N, C-alpha and C positions, 0 to 999 in steps of 0.2 A: 725465272729471272725477273728482276724488277728493272724496268726500262726507264723509270723516272716519271715525270708528269705527263698528263694527257693533254696535248695542245689543242687550243681552240682552232677551228677551221680545218681539222684533219679530214680529208675527203673519204671517209669510210662510213658505212651504215651500221656496223656492229663492233662491239668490243668484248673481249674476254676478261672476266674477273674470276680468279680461282675460287674464292669462297663466296657463295651466294649471300651469306650473311653480311658481307661487306658492301654490297651493291648500293644501299641507301647512303652510306657514309661517303663512298666514292662519288656518287652523284652530287652530294653537297659540296665536295671539295673541287670537283671538276665539272663545271657547268656544261661542257661539251658532251658529256655522257647522257644528259637528260633526254635527248631525242634519239638515242642509239638503241638498237637491239642489243641486249646484254646476254652473252653466252656465259654460263657458269660451268666450269669444267675443272679437272685437276690432272696434273701430271704426277700421279701418286707414286711415291717410292716406298710406301708402307701400307699394309692392308687397312689400317684404321683411317687412312687418308682417301680411300676410294669413295667417290661420290656414289650415293645410293639412288634409288628410283625417283627421287624428287626432282631430278634434273631431266627435263624433257621438253620437246617442242610439240605443240598441238598444231597439226597440219590438216587442212580440209582438202583432201584429194583422194583420187582413186587408190585402191590398194595394189599398186603396181610400181615397180622400181623407178621407171621413168617419171611417173607422176609424183612420187615421193621426192625424188631428186630435184625436180623442177620446183616443187612447193618449198622445199628446204632452202634452195638458193634464193628464191623470191623473198622468203622470210628474212634471210641474212642480209639481203639488199635493202630491206625495209619497205618492200612493196606490198 
């Protein structure tokens, strides 16, 4: 769904953009995105729309579920 513009002052630390290739253009159009963590994902309805391995987070943490979960949440919060 397209929800419209990305308002300045929105109190969030991350934003999702479907296509990673559009991140730079959106950052130009919406200055509020410049300091956000950008998550690129897809709600694929067709096989050719599924994101491949280039979408990932690099997390520095122990190889345990709790550590990974904590590191991911911190990343999304912009910490």
